[in-house]
C-alpha positions as CSV (number, residue, x, y, z in Angstrom):
1,M,-26.1,0.7,-15.2
2,R,-23.6,3.6,-15.2
3,E,-25.0,5.0,-12.0
4,H,-24.1,1.8,-10.2
5,F,-20.7,1.2,-11.9
6,P,-18.4,1.9,-8.9
7,T,-20.4,-0.4,-6.6
8,L,-20.4,-3.2,-9.2
9,F,-16.7,-2.8,-9.9
10,F,-15.8,-3.4,-6.3
11,R,-18.4,-6.2,-5.8
12,A,-17.7,-8.1,-9.1
13,G,-14.5,-9.6,-7.9
14,L,-12.4,-7.8,-10.4
15,L,-9.9,-7.0,-7.7
16,G,-9.0,-10.6,-7.3
17,R,-7.1,-11.8,-4.3
18,H,-4.0,-9.8,-4.9
19,A,-3.7,-6.0,-4.8
20,S,-1.9,-5.9,-8.1
21,H,-5.1,-6.8,-9.8
22,F,-6.7,-3.8,-8.3
23,Y,-4.0,-1.4,-9.4
24,H,-3.6,-2.7,-12.9
25,S,-7.4,-2.8,-13.3
26,L,-7.6,0.8,-12.4
27,I,-4.8,1.7,-14.8
28,R,-6.6,-0.2,-17.6
29,M,-9.9,1.6,-16.8
30,V,-8.2,4.9,-17.1
31,E,-6.5,4.0,-20.4
32,V,-9.7,3.0,-22.1
33,G,-11.7,5.8,-20.7
34,L,-14.1,3.9,-18.5
35,L,-13.8,6.4,-15.8
36,R,-16.6,8.8,-16.8
37,V,-16.5,12.5,-15.9
38,R,-19.5,13.0,-13.6
39,K,-20.9,16.0,-11.8
40,E,-22.4,14.1,-8.9
41,P,-20.3,12.1,-6.3
42,A,-19.3,8.7,-7.7
43,W,-20.5,6.9,-4.6
44,A,-24.1,8.2,-4.9
45,G,-26.3,6.7,-2.2
46,V,-23.4,5.6,0.0
47,Q,-23.6,7.0,3.5
48,V,-20.3,8.7,4.4
49,E,-19.5,8.1,8.0
50,D,-19.4,11.1,10.2
51,F,-16.0,12.2,11.4
52,E,-14.2,15.2,12.8
53,L,-10.5,15.9,12.0
54,A,-8.3,15.6,15.0
55,S,-6.5,19.0,14.8
56,S,-4.2,21.2,16.8
57,S,-5.6,23.6,19.4
58,K,-5.8,26.3,16.7
59,N,-7.8,24.0,14.3
60,D,-5.2,24.7,11.7
61,G,-5.8,21.7,9.5
62,N,-3.3,19.2,10.9
63,I,-4.6,15.7,10.7
64,S,-3.7,13.3,13.5
65,L,-3.9,9.5,13.6
66,T,-2.9,9.3,17.2
67,S,-6.4,9.4,18.7
68,E,-9.9,8.5,17.6
69,P,-12.0,11.6,16.9
70,P,-15.5,12.2,18.2
71,V,-18.4,12.0,15.8
72,S,-19.2,15.3,14.1
73,Q,-22.6,16.7,13.4
74,Q,-21.6,17.5,9.8
75,R,-21.0,15.2,6.9
76,E,-18.2,15.8,4.4
77,A,-19.4,15.3,0.8
78,S,-17.0,14.0,-1.8
79,N,-17.5,16.7,-4.4
80,T,-14.2,16.1,-6.1
81,V,-14.7,12.4,-6.9
82,F,-14.6,11.8,-10.6
83,S,-14.8,15.6,-11.1
84,R,-13.7,17.5,-14.1
85,P,-9.9,18.0,-13.9
86,E,-8.8,21.3,-12.4
87,E,-5.7,23.3,-12.9
88,P,-3.1,22.9,-10.1
89,V,-3.8,25.1,-7.1
90,S,-0.5,26.8,-7.5
91,S,-1.1,27.9,-11.1
92,A,-4.9,28.1,-11.6
93,K,-5.0,31.9,-11.6
94,E,-1.4,33.0,-12.3
95,K,-0.2,30.2,-14.7
96,I,2.9,29.6,-12.5
97,N,5.3,27.0,-13.9
98,P,5.7,24.4,-11.0
99,A,9.4,24.2,-11.8
100,E,9.6,28.0,-11.0
101,A,7.5,27.9,-7.8
102,K,9.4,29.3,-4.8
103,L,7.4,27.1,-2.4
104,I,6.6,23.4,-2.5
105,I,3.7,22.2,-0.2
106,S,4.0,18.5,0.3
107,I,1.1,16.6,1.8
108,H,2.6,13.5,3.5
109,I,-0.2,10.9,3.8
110,P,1.1,8.2,6.1
111,K,2.6,5.1,4.6
112,T,2.7,6.4,1.0
113,G,6.4,6.9,0.9
114,G,6.5,10.4,2.3
115,T,9.4,9.6,4.7
116,T,11.6,8.6,1.8
117,F,10.4,11.5,-0.3
118,L,11.7,13.9,2.4
119,D,15.2,13.2,1.0
120,V,14.0,14.4,-2.4
121,L,12.6,17.6,-0.9
122,Q,15.8,18.3,0.9
123,A,17.7,18.1,-2.3
124,S,15.2,20.3,-4.1
125,T,15.2,23.2,-1.6
126,Q,17.8,25.9,-1.0
127,E,16.1,28.0,1.7
128,F,13.7,26.7,4.4
129,L,12.3,23.2,4.9
130,Y,9.5,23.2,7.4
131,L,8.3,19.9,8.9
132,D,4.7,20.4,9.9
133,Y,3.5,17.4,11.8
134,G,1.5,19.3,14.5
135,K,1.4,17.7,17.9
136,G,2.4,14.1,18.6
137,I,5.4,11.8,18.3
138,N,6.6,13.3,15.0
139,P,8.9,16.2,15.3
140,S,8.1,19.6,13.7
141,G,10.7,22.2,13.0
142,V,12.3,24.6,10.7
143,Y,15.5,23.8,8.8
144,R,17.6,26.1,6.7
145,N,20.4,24.8,4.5
146,G,20.0,21.4,6.3
147,Q,20.5,22.8,9.8
148,R,17.8,23.2,12.5
149,T,17.0,26.9,13.2
150,N,15.1,28.6,15.9
151,E,13.5,30.9,13.4
152,S,9.7,30.5,13.3
153,F,8.3,29.5,9.9
154,E,5.2,31.7,10.6
155,S,7.5,34.7,10.5
156,I,8.3,34.1,6.9
157,V,5.6,36.0,5.1
158,D,7.1,36.6,1.7
159,I,8.4,33.4,0.2
160,D,8.8,34.9,-3.3
161,S,11.4,37.4,-2.0
162,L,13.8,34.6,-1.0
163,P,16.5,33.7,-3.5
164,G,15.9,30.0,-3.4
165,R,13.1,27.5,-3.0
166,S,11.5,26.5,0.3
167,A,9.2,23.6,1.2
168,I,6.6,22.6,3.8
169,H,6.2,18.9,4.4
170,G,4.0,17.0,6.9
171,H,0.7,15.5,8.0
172,F,-1.8,18.3,7.3
173,R,-4.8,18.9,5.3
174,A,-4.4,20.3,1.8
175,G,-6.3,23.5,2.4
176,K,-4.2,24.6,5.4
177,Y,-1.8,27.0,3.5
178,R,-3.9,28.0,0.5
179,E,-4.6,31.5,1.6
180,K,-1.2,32.3,3.0
181,F,0.8,30.9,0.1
182,P,-1.4,31.0,-3.1
183,R,1.6,30.6,-5.5
184,A,2.9,27.3,-4.0
185,A,3.2,24.1,-5.9
186,Y,1.2,21.3,-4.2
187,V,2.6,17.7,-4.3
188,T,1.5,14.4,-2.7
189,W,1.7,10.7,-3.0
190,L,-1.2,8.2,-3.1
191,R,-1.3,4.4,-2.6
192,D,-3.8,1.6,-3.1
193,P,-6.0,2.2,-0.1
194,V,-6.0,-1.3,1.3
195,E,-2.2,-1.6,0.9
196,R,-1.7,1.8,2.6
197,L,-3.9,0.8,5.6
198,A,-2.2,-2.6,5.8
199,S,1.2,-1.0,5.8
200,H,0.2,1.3,8.7
201,Y,-1.1,-1.7,10.7
202,F,1.9,-4.0,10.1
203,F,4.4,-1.2,10.7
204,W,2.9,-0.8,14.2
205,Q,3.1,-4.5,14.7
206,R,6.8,-4.5,13.9
207,T,7.6,-1.2,15.6
208,P,4.9,-0.3,18.2
209,F,4.8,3.3,19.5
210,M,3.2,2.7,22.9
211,D,3.1,6.5,23.6
212,D,0.8,6.9,20.6
213,P,-2.7,6.4,22.0
214,L,-4.1,4.8,18.9
215,C,-1.1,2.4,18.4
216,N,-1.3,1.6,22.1
217,R,-4.9,0.6,21.7
218,V,-4.2,-1.5,18.6
219,I,-1.5,-3.4,20.4
220,T,-3.0,-3.8,23.9
221,E,-6.4,-4.8,22.5
222,K,-4.7,-7.2,20.1
223,M,-6.6,-5.9,17.1
224,T,-6.6,-7.8,13.9
225,F,-5.9,-5.8,10.7
226,E,-9.7,-5.8,10.0
227,D,-10.4,-4.6,13.5
228,F,-8.1,-1.7,12.9
229,A,-9.5,-1.0,9.5
230,R,-13.0,-0.7,11.0
231,L,-12.0,2.2,13.3
232,E,-13.6,5.4,12.0
233,I,-10.3,7.3,12.2
234,A,-8.6,4.8,10.0
235,R,-11.1,5.1,7.1
236,N,-10.8,7.3,4.0
237,V,-7.6,8.9,5.2
238,Q,-6.2,9.9,1.8
239,H,-9.5,11.5,0.8
240,R,-9.4,13.6,4.0
241,F,-5.8,14.7,3.5
242,L,-6.5,15.9,0.0
243,S,-9.7,17.7,0.8
244,P,-10.8,20.3,-0.3
245,I,-8.4,20.4,-3.3
246,G,-8.6,16.8,-4.7
247,A,-5.9,15.1,-6.7
248,D,-6.7,17.1,-9.9
249,G,-5.6,20.3,-8.1
250,F,-2.1,19.1,-7.4
251,A,1.0,20.0,-9.5
252,F,2.4,16.6,-8.8
253,V,0.8,13.3,-7.7
254,G,3.1,10.3,-7.1
255,I,1.8,6.7,-7.0
256,T,3.6,4.5,-4.5
257,E,3.2,1.5,-6.7
258,E,5.2,3.3,-9.4
259,Y,7.7,4.9,-7.1
260,E,10.7,5.2,-9.5
261,R,8.6,6.6,-12.3
262,S,7.0,9.0,-9.9
263,L,10.3,10.3,-8.8
264,E,11.3,11.0,-12.4
265,L,8.0,12.7,-12.9
266,F,8.7,14.9,-9.9
267,R,12.2,15.8,-11.2
268,R,10.9,16.8,-14.6
269,L,8.0,18.8,-13.3
270,I,9.3,20.4,-10.2
271,S,13.1,20.1,-9.9
272,P,14.6,19.5,-13.4
273,N,18.1,20.6,-12.3
274,T,18.3,18.3,-9.3
275,T,19.6,14.7,-9.1
276,F,18.6,12.5,-6.2
277,A,18.7,8.8,-5.2
278,P,16.7,8.6,-2.0
279,K,17.1,5.6,0.3
280,V,13.8,3.8,0.8
281,Q,12.8,3.7,4.4
282,N,10.2,1.9,6.6
283,T,9.8,-1.1,4.3
284,N,8.3,-4.3,5.5
285,P,10.8,-7.2,4.9
286,E,8.1,-9.8,5.1
287,R,5.9,-8.4,2.3
288,Q,6.1,-10.5,-0.8
289,C,6.0,-9.2,-4.4
290,G,5.2,-5.7,-3.2
291,F,1.7,-6.5,-1.9
292,Y,0.3,-7.9,1.3
293,D,-1.1,-11.4,1.3
294,L,-4.4,-10.9,3.2
295,P,-6.9,-13.6,4.1
296,S,-9.7,-14.3,1.6
297,G,-12.4,-11.6,1.7
298,V,-10.5,-9.2,3.9
299,R,-9.3,-7.0,1.0
300,E,-12.8,-6.6,-0.4
301,R,-14.4,-5.8,3.1
302,V,-11.7,-3.2,3.9
303,L,-12.1,-1.6,0.5
304,A,-15.8,-1.3,1.1
305,L,-15.0,0.7,4.2
306,N,-12.8,3.1,2.1
307,Q,-14.7,3.9,-1.0
308,L,-13.8,7.6,-0.9
309,D,-10.2,6.6,-0.7
310,A,-10.6,4.3,-3.6
311,S,-12.1,7.1,-5.7
312,T,-9.3,9.5,-4.6
313,Y,-6.8,6.9,-5.7
314,I,-8.4,6.5,-9.1
315,N,-8.4,10.2,-9.6
316,G,-4.7,10.2,-8.5
317,I,-3.8,7.6,-11.1
318,R,-5.6,9.6,-13.7
319,R,-3.7,12.8,-12.7
320,F,-0.4,10.9,-12.6
321,R,-0.9,9.5,-16.1
322,Q,-1.9,12.9,-17.4
323,L,1.3,14.4,-16.0
324,C,3.5,11.6,-17.3
325,E,2.1,12.1,-20.8
326,R,2.8,15.8,-20.5
327,V,6.5,15.3,-19.8
328,G,6.9,12.2,-22.0
329,I,7.5,9.4,-19.6
């Protein structure tokens, strides 16, 4: 029975029709200890679709959602799903206090609140802020004291020698900077996987970027939300961004559904001497009660396509609650 628990959970209808049932069911499961620590991947027996990350020409870890990647010959195993909690990457060896880290590495998973969170990062840094979005429609660049500079971020080799804090923020895989900046504090945000994907789709419906190949395809082919969700590149995005670290390896994990509480958690953990009131951006004015009202059955089918994301989200909630308990919120 335990071996088949994840499959039964998603098939038993516990999610209901509304996404809030999913989120609060997960919270309750974490609270009562139903999420067992397991050595094997939680989705044992499930075939993970082949995929290859669309990266820059240097294969430096940037993830792109602007074109559909070719099928890879290798499969990525979810070894961190329901794994034993790890210490944050930034402090696993040197016991660094995240509040004292000279560098924040912020993994911006699309449609989790990362654009709004950029305001928080700006308030929390005194030196460099590097926007690393690779190639595409999103701008990359280096800012110092809020001003764009021509200085190359790659030329900054000793972050710890700077008097203040710096940050890297963008769409890139978590392992990209691990070797270069081993003392960094890693932060990210996670969201209900179906809601995150729906937010991406409906944002493009409201604000199409026709220069973006994938958006162009979605609009010109008049894809439904479910059509979009079935594209290989749209599946298990959060899992791919956090690989190979996993949620348990992050100094901070924010949950989009608990945005205000997450901001207070970030302040207490990472930037206790900073006050901020970011302006929420890119919200959907037509969304009711914070969740998308999807046709019957769509949520369950889309979730079935994103089981690695679902497990990543569960791990993220668990990590979030551990950190909240640590700081007393």
